[in-house]
C-alpha atoms as one frame of an Amber mdcrd trajectory, in Angstrom:
protein
 115.905  94.215  83.713 118.045  97.117  85.190 119.682  96.203  88.150 120.149
  99.363  91.181 122.753 100.087  93.404 120.767  98.429  96.231 120.742  95.323
  93.449 124.517  94.827  93.577 125.245  95.503  96.826 123.121  92.229  97.491
 124.732  90.516  95.422 128.142  91.587  96.826 127.024  90.858 100.029 125.495
  87.540 100.068 121.921  89.367 101.037 124.297  90.418 104.307 123.715  94.390
 102.989 122.712  96.053 106.462 125.992  93.434 108.514 128.069  94.085 105.699
 126.637  98.203 106.001 127.414  97.833 110.452 130.666  96.542 109.815 132.305
  99.302 107.485 130.661 102.190 109.651 131.903 100.070 112.861 135.274  99.646
 111.228 135.335 103.274 109.737 135.266 104.818 112.859 137.212 102.861 115.093
 140.028 103.559 112.811 139.213 107.285 113.494 139.334 106.840 116.562 142.615
 105.264 116.403 144.160 108.323 114.403 142.896 110.575 116.901 144.155 108.317
 120.161 147.888 109.249 117.940 147.597 105.896 116.909 148.456 107.205 113.764
 151.096 107.466 111.072 151.633 109.262 107.966 151.653 107.758 103.869 154.925
 109.603 102.133 151.252 111.694 100.438 150.793 113.026 103.979 147.176 110.551
 104.423 146.595 109.505 108.003 146.747 106.392 108.184 145.919 103.959 111.770
 149.264 102.525 112.673 148.005  98.947 113.924 151.396  97.283 114.611 151.811
 100.047 117.315 148.029  99.707 118.508 148.829  96.078 118.520 152.269  96.791
 120.349 150.900  98.709 122.668 148.041  95.625 124.201 150.434  93.153 123.916
 149.977  90.593 126.587 146.643  92.318 127.523 144.322  89.259 126.477 146.218
  86.619 127.941 143.852  86.184 131.273 140.873  85.897 129.488 139.188  82.780
 129.096 136.031  83.347 127.210 135.832  80.552 124.940 134.855  82.427 121.931
 136.735  84.944 122.347 139.956  82.024 122.566 138.818  80.183 119.724 138.863
  84.188 117.419 141.749  85.189 119.299 143.298  81.514 117.921 142.240  81.915
 114.972 143.910  85.672 113.819 147.344  84.631 115.110 146.493  81.342 112.907
 145.805  83.004 110.203 146.494  86.891 110.484 144.860  89.145 108.003 146.970
  90.412 104.833 147.704  93.791 103.829 146.912  95.294 100.713 150.357  97.138
  98.992 150.309  99.275  96.143 153.455  98.758  93.362 154.287 101.032  91.557
 154.883  99.668  87.604 155.731 100.997  84.337 153.554 103.921  85.404 150.992
 102.817  86.519 149.947 101.888  89.932 149.340  97.635  89.966 147.706  96.703
  93.653 148.789  92.971  94.800 148.500  90.977  98.092 151.514  91.178  99.918
 153.489  90.196 102.688 151.350  89.009 105.998 150.454  91.943 108.901 153.013
  92.128 110.862 154.064  90.718 114.318
């Protein structure tokens, strides 16, 4: 039986394809908004990238008064297990994608 792109997406997302698509749409719009609001940096090729560190530094301390339990649990989880960033390294004329350091705080 031939697999379709939709079947592949469903298999990769555990059947949560609509939720995953919604996440990517919202996340990409947020990254675009960050760059438009001047939370932007460039890479060595001149590509505009969202500057998450600058954004985080600007928001530092603004969430200390929030007492909502769901928020504080999520915040604690993110601080204890921050997302990792991926880094591209040049290796013997080829590029290798590797998981490296945790995001700077």
